[in-house]
PLY file of the C-alpha trace (Angstrom):
ply
format ascii 1.0
element vertex 382
property float x
property float y
property float z
element edge 381
property int vertex1
property int vertex2
end_header
139.06 96.75 114.75
139.15 95.63 111.14
139.60 98.27 108.49
136.46 99.25 106.56
138.02 98.20 103.24
138.61 94.70 104.62
134.94 94.51 105.60
133.85 95.63 102.13
136.06 93.03 100.52
134.92 90.24 102.86
131.22 90.93 102.31
131.55 92.10 98.68
130.19 95.55 99.39
130.79 97.97 96.53
130.89 101.75 96.83
132.67 104.66 98.45
129.73 106.91 99.31
130.21 108.80 102.59
126.82 107.77 104.02
127.49 104.12 103.17
130.89 104.24 104.86
129.30 105.89 107.89
126.76 103.06 108.22
129.47 100.41 107.94
131.67 102.15 110.50
128.78 102.32 112.94
128.08 98.61 112.50
131.73 97.86 113.18
131.67 100.08 116.27
128.65 98.42 117.93
129.52 94.85 116.89
131.60 93.93 120.01
128.77 95.04 122.33
125.40 93.43 123.13
123.41 96.46 121.96
120.23 95.80 119.97
120.40 97.42 116.54
117.66 98.64 114.19
118.65 98.98 110.52
116.58 101.47 108.51
116.53 101.59 104.73
114.45 101.09 101.62
113.87 97.69 100.06
116.83 96.54 98.00
119.56 98.72 99.58
121.42 95.81 101.19
120.29 96.03 104.82
121.06 92.33 105.25
124.83 92.99 105.22
124.76 95.00 108.45
123.69 92.13 110.79
126.22 89.83 109.08
128.99 92.34 109.79
127.83 92.76 113.37
127.72 89.00 113.94
131.12 88.44 112.30
132.81 91.06 114.50
131.04 90.06 117.74
131.94 87.50 120.44
128.98 85.44 119.12
130.59 84.79 115.72
131.24 81.10 116.52
127.55 80.46 117.19
124.48 80.46 114.94
123.42 83.34 112.73
119.80 83.13 111.54
118.06 85.59 109.20
114.25 85.69 109.26
112.11 87.61 106.77
109.12 88.52 108.96
107.17 89.85 105.99
107.31 86.55 104.10
105.94 84.30 106.86
102.14 83.95 107.08
100.63 85.53 110.18
99.16 82.22 111.35
102.53 80.44 111.51
105.02 83.15 112.44
104.84 82.46 116.21
105.62 78.81 115.53
108.53 79.76 113.26
110.07 82.12 115.79
109.33 80.37 119.08
108.59 76.76 118.11
105.55 74.64 118.98
104.51 71.56 120.92
103.02 68.49 119.31
99.28 68.94 118.84
99.42 72.73 119.36
97.45 73.20 116.14
96.29 71.24 113.11
99.35 69.85 111.36
101.63 70.03 114.42
102.57 66.34 114.33
105.64 66.79 116.51
107.63 69.22 118.62
109.50 71.92 116.72
112.29 74.23 117.76
111.84 77.89 116.83
114.53 80.25 115.58
115.07 81.78 119.02
115.88 78.37 120.45
118.12 77.35 117.54
120.00 80.67 117.60
120.81 80.47 121.32
124.11 82.30 122.05
124.15 83.56 118.49
122.54 86.34 116.48
119.08 86.52 114.94
118.27 89.01 112.19
114.61 90.02 111.95
114.12 91.57 108.52
110.92 93.57 107.87
110.24 93.59 111.62
107.52 96.20 111.04
105.38 93.46 109.48
105.13 91.45 112.72
101.57 90.97 114.05
100.85 92.70 117.37
100.54 89.39 119.23
104.00 88.36 118.03
105.35 91.76 119.02
104.32 91.05 122.63
106.26 87.76 122.57
109.31 89.47 121.05
109.23 92.21 123.70
109.40 89.57 126.42
112.45 87.98 124.78
114.17 91.36 124.67
113.34 92.14 128.29
114.01 88.79 129.97
115.21 86.30 127.38
112.09 84.22 128.03
109.48 82.82 125.65
106.80 80.14 125.39
106.49 77.65 122.59
103.10 77.66 120.89
100.87 75.28 122.82
103.18 75.11 125.85
103.02 76.69 129.32
106.65 75.98 130.12
109.03 78.97 130.08
112.01 78.65 127.76
115.19 80.73 128.04
117.36 81.99 125.21
120.44 84.17 124.90
120.41 85.83 121.51
121.42 89.16 120.09
118.71 90.73 117.95
119.37 92.91 114.93
116.18 94.11 113.24
115.55 95.91 109.96
112.62 97.67 108.35
111.79 99.69 105.25
108.66 101.20 106.78
108.10 104.37 108.79
108.01 102.94 112.32
106.80 106.12 114.00
103.88 106.27 111.58
103.11 102.60 112.32
103.12 103.39 116.04
100.66 106.26 115.51
98.37 103.87 113.60
98.65 101.28 116.42
100.32 98.81 114.09
103.55 98.64 116.09
104.20 98.81 119.82
106.05 101.88 121.00
107.85 100.00 123.81
109.10 97.38 121.36
110.31 100.06 118.96
112.46 101.70 121.62
113.77 98.31 122.74
114.83 97.48 119.19
116.14 100.94 118.38
118.93 101.19 120.96
121.22 102.04 118.06
119.87 102.97 114.61
121.87 102.46 111.42
120.55 104.16 108.28
121.40 102.62 104.91
121.29 105.15 102.02
119.15 104.55 98.95
120.88 103.97 95.62
119.71 107.33 94.27
121.51 108.97 97.22
124.73 107.19 96.14
124.91 108.65 92.65
128.70 108.33 92.43
128.47 104.57 93.16
125.92 103.69 90.46
128.40 103.42 87.59
130.82 101.42 89.73
128.06 99.00 90.77
126.81 98.56 87.20
130.30 97.78 85.89
130.86 95.29 88.71
127.55 93.53 87.98
128.32 93.52 84.24
131.66 91.86 84.84
130.11 89.32 87.20
127.40 88.27 84.73
129.90 88.18 81.86
131.90 85.59 83.80
128.78 83.74 84.93
127.34 83.41 81.40
130.72 83.20 79.62
130.25 86.20 77.36
131.86 89.64 76.87
130.81 92.23 79.46
128.31 94.88 78.46
129.09 98.56 78.78
126.98 101.71 78.63
127.45 104.65 76.31
128.03 107.98 78.03
124.40 109.11 77.70
123.09 105.77 79.00
125.42 105.97 82.00
124.25 109.50 82.73
120.65 108.31 82.51
121.03 105.50 85.05
122.92 107.85 87.39
119.88 110.16 87.38
117.24 107.43 87.58
115.14 107.13 90.73
115.84 103.39 91.32
112.81 102.48 93.47
114.15 98.90 93.67
117.62 100.20 94.59
120.67 97.91 94.17
118.49 94.84 93.58
116.84 96.54 90.60
120.21 97.70 89.19
121.59 94.17 89.48
118.55 92.71 87.70
118.95 95.26 84.91
122.61 94.35 84.44
121.75 90.64 84.30
118.90 91.16 81.85
121.02 93.24 79.47
123.96 90.83 79.77
121.81 87.91 78.65
119.50 89.35 75.98
121.57 92.03 74.24
123.56 91.08 71.17
125.30 94.45 71.01
127.61 94.76 74.02
127.52 98.58 74.06
124.14 99.64 75.42
122.55 102.78 74.02
120.39 105.33 75.80
117.25 104.24 73.94
117.83 100.61 74.98
118.25 101.59 78.63
114.99 103.56 78.52
113.22 100.52 77.08
114.63 98.26 79.79
113.78 100.43 82.78
110.08 100.23 83.74
108.01 103.17 82.54
106.15 102.80 85.83
108.95 104.79 87.48
109.57 107.86 85.31
111.56 109.75 87.94
114.54 111.96 87.22
117.19 113.63 89.34
115.16 116.85 89.40
112.04 115.11 90.69
114.07 113.33 93.35
115.44 116.64 94.59
111.90 117.91 94.98
110.35 114.68 96.27
112.59 112.29 98.23
109.86 109.70 98.72
109.92 107.15 101.56
109.57 103.52 100.49
106.27 102.85 102.23
104.69 105.59 100.13
106.44 104.71 96.87
103.60 102.69 95.40
101.06 105.48 95.88
103.44 108.09 94.53
104.11 105.96 91.45
100.38 105.69 90.85
99.80 109.39 91.47
102.65 110.26 89.13
100.97 108.15 86.48
97.69 109.91 87.19
99.20 113.31 86.54
99.13 112.85 82.79
95.48 111.80 82.99
94.65 114.89 85.03
96.34 117.16 82.49
94.22 115.55 79.77
91.12 116.05 81.90
91.93 119.74 82.40
92.26 120.20 78.65
88.94 118.43 78.08
87.21 120.57 80.70
88.47 123.71 78.97
86.96 122.45 75.71
83.68 121.52 77.42
83.36 125.00 78.90
82.68 126.30 75.41
79.82 123.85 74.69
76.41 125.48 75.45
73.79 123.70 77.53
76.12 121.30 79.28
75.82 120.41 82.97
77.88 118.28 85.32
76.97 115.83 88.05
78.66 113.18 90.18
77.62 109.55 89.99
77.65 107.00 92.83
81.25 105.98 92.17
82.49 109.55 92.38
82.97 109.83 88.60
82.28 113.15 86.90
79.48 112.94 84.32
78.87 115.61 81.70
75.39 115.82 80.15
74.52 117.60 76.94
71.27 118.51 75.22
70.19 115.87 72.71
70.11 118.35 69.84
73.84 119.03 70.29
75.17 115.46 70.22
72.14 113.49 68.99
72.04 111.61 72.31
70.03 112.30 75.42
72.94 111.70 77.78
76.60 111.06 77.02
79.28 110.09 79.52
82.27 112.00 78.17
84.86 110.63 80.58
85.25 109.11 83.99
88.03 109.89 86.39
89.63 106.53 87.20
89.88 105.96 90.96
93.20 105.60 92.78
92.21 102.05 93.74
91.70 101.13 90.08
95.09 102.60 89.27
96.65 100.57 92.08
95.04 97.37 90.77
96.35 98.05 87.27
99.80 98.83 88.64
100.00 95.61 90.68
98.63 93.50 87.82
101.14 95.01 85.39
104.13 94.28 87.66
102.90 90.74 88.41
102.50 90.00 84.71
105.95 91.41 83.94
107.47 89.10 86.57
105.41 86.03 85.56
103.46 86.10 88.83
106.57 85.90 91.05
105.36 87.76 94.14
108.71 88.23 95.83
110.22 89.97 92.80
107.03 91.95 92.15
106.88 93.14 95.78
110.48 94.29 95.59
109.83 96.20 92.36
106.73 97.82 93.84
108.61 98.82 96.99
106.26 96.96 99.37
106.60 93.81 101.46
105.63 90.39 100.13
102.93 90.14 102.81
101.45 93.50 101.79
101.39 92.39 98.15
99.72 89.09 99.12
97.08 91.05 101.06
96.39 93.33 98.10
96.18 90.37 95.69
93.61 88.77 97.98
91.76 92.07 98.50
91.45 92.81 94.78
91.03 89.17 93.69
94.03 89.32 91.35
0 1
1 2
2 3
3 4
4 5
5 6
6 7
7 8
8 9
9 10
10 11
11 12
12 13
13 14
14 15
15 16
16 17
17 18
18 19
19 20
20 21
21 22
22 23
23 24
24 25
25 26
26 27
27 28
28 29
29 30
30 31
31 32
32 33
33 34
34 35
35 36
36 37
37 38
38 39
39 40
40 41
41 42
42 43
43 44
44 45
45 46
46 47
47 48
48 49
49 50
50 51
51 52
52 53
53 54
54 55
55 56
56 57
57 58
58 59
59 60
60 61
61 62
62 63
63 64
64 65
65 66
66 67
67 68
68 69
69 70
70 71
71 72
72 73
73 74
74 75
75 76
76 77
77 78
78 79
79 80
80 81
81 82
82 83
83 84
84 85
85 86
86 87
87 88
88 89
89 90
90 91
91 92
92 93
93 94
94 95
95 96
96 97
97 98
98 99
99 100
100 101
101 102
102 103
103 104
104 105
105 106
106 107
107 108
108 109
109 110
110 111
111 112
112 113
113 114
114 115
115 116
116 117
117 118
118 119
119 120
120 121
121 122
122 123
123 124
124 125
125 126
126 127
127 128
128 129
129 130
130 131
131 132
132 133
133 134
134 135
135 136
136 137
137 138
138 139
139 140
140 141
141 142
142 143
143 144
144 145
145 146
146 147
147 148
148 149
149 150
150 151
151 152
152 153
153 154
154 155
155 156
156 157
157 158
158 159
159 160
160 161
161 162
162 163
163 164
164 165
165 166
166 167
167 168
168 169
169 170
170 171
171 172
172 173
173 174
174 175
175 176
176 177
177 178
178 179
179 180
180 181
181 182
182 183
183 184
184 185
185 186
186 187
187 188
188 189
189 190
190 191
191 192
192 193
193 194
194 195
195 196
196 197
197 198
198 199
199 200
200 201
201 202
202 203
203 204
204 205
205 206
206 207
207 208
208 209
209 210
210 211
211 212
212 213
213 214
214 215
215 216
216 217
217 218
218 219
219 220
220 221
221 222
222 223
223 224
224 225
225 226
226 227
227 228
228 229
229 230
230 231
231 232
232 233
233 234
234 235
235 236
236 237
237 238
238 239
239 240
240 241
241 242
242 243
243 244
244 245
245 246
246 247
247 248
248 249
249 250
250 251
251 252
252 253
253 254
254 255
255 256
256 257
257 258
258 259
259 260
260 261
261 262
262 263
263 264
264 265
265 266
266 267
267 268
268 269
269 270
270 271
271 272
272 273
273 274
274 275
275 276
276 277
277 278
278 279
279 280
280 281
281 282
282 283
283 284
284 285
285 286
286 287
287 288
288 289
289 290
290 291
291 292
292 293
293 294
294 295
295 296
296 297
297 298
298 299
299 300
300 301
301 302
302 303
303 304
304 305
305 306
306 307
307 308
308 309
309 310
310 311
311 312
312 313
313 314
314 315
315 316
316 317
317 318
318 319
319 320
320 321
321 322
322 323
323 324
324 325
325 326
326 327
327 328
328 329
329 330
330 331
331 332
332 333
333 334
334 335
335 336
336 337
337 338
338 339
339 340
340 341
341 342
342 343
343 344
344 345
345 346
346 347
347 348
348 349
349 350
350 351
351 352
352 353
353 354
354 355
355 356
356 357
357 358
358 359
359 360
360 361
361 362
362 363
363 364
364 365
365 366
366 367
367 368
368 369
369 370
370 371
371 372
372 373
373 374
374 375
375 376
376 377
377 378
378 379
379 380
380 381
């Protein structure tokens, strides 16, 4: 078996965290077998390296390796992408098409964001796992394939099963061996090493001196929550490398560069180690906390105004009414408590604007899948 340092060097994996090494060692251990593997980890942690390592160290390494992002393929076409289709199977099917499972025969197929698969597609995938058989869309002829499946997800699969969004039998078929990839905030000792590596890389790419952080700035990024994980850290290093004239980055500049949408610190992480699928709501709720504190202060002030009364309007907003002789109005709406949905809309719009409407980048920053973001954009008419 190859040494773990050789694997890190081959796949350009940076870090010496114990949990990272454990995940890599497990991938190396199961690679020579035919076991189906499920990789668990938040968006942006580098889950895609695990199936590459498994394929490289397996007897299938001389055959095809195909990576499929299940969350980025529209629901109406995903069966065709995975299993292929016959000519005339649907509008636009002008010819026969091979699917990924046919193309990857004898090789490895990586199903990223497998938790986003529609239930009908899950049934087809289960059959492939059980018998190696599938049907092309629009065909009644059984096809055979011999592929090894490595799947990955950033969602809580057990919760999805409880909500009938994911099949329990498929989950246990996929999860013969589970490999957990740690979040960046759990690899505190690796953050500085990663940032320096990215800084050096972008210095060479853009032909300029590498940036470096002052001690306080380095301490700040080591204690930051990093909801976008390594991907977000890499983007930060690239942004600073390109736009900063001063090559030593100060604490104030780092605070300006990191989104205020994620004001987490090491202390808050210790108290609340949020799962990725809940990150967006927690970010919104965290933002709401300041509003609630302001509301509490306002309520305390209102308690001392005689003749006031409170009621709830149709939207669930709190209305405070005062006698006309106090405020020279018959009815005044002092404040409304903004709904969680409105906060979510503002949050999504803000991230989309910051990324010039690029949904893939925005979804990564929000900690949700591209399909989920597309659904919310459609739902809210953004």
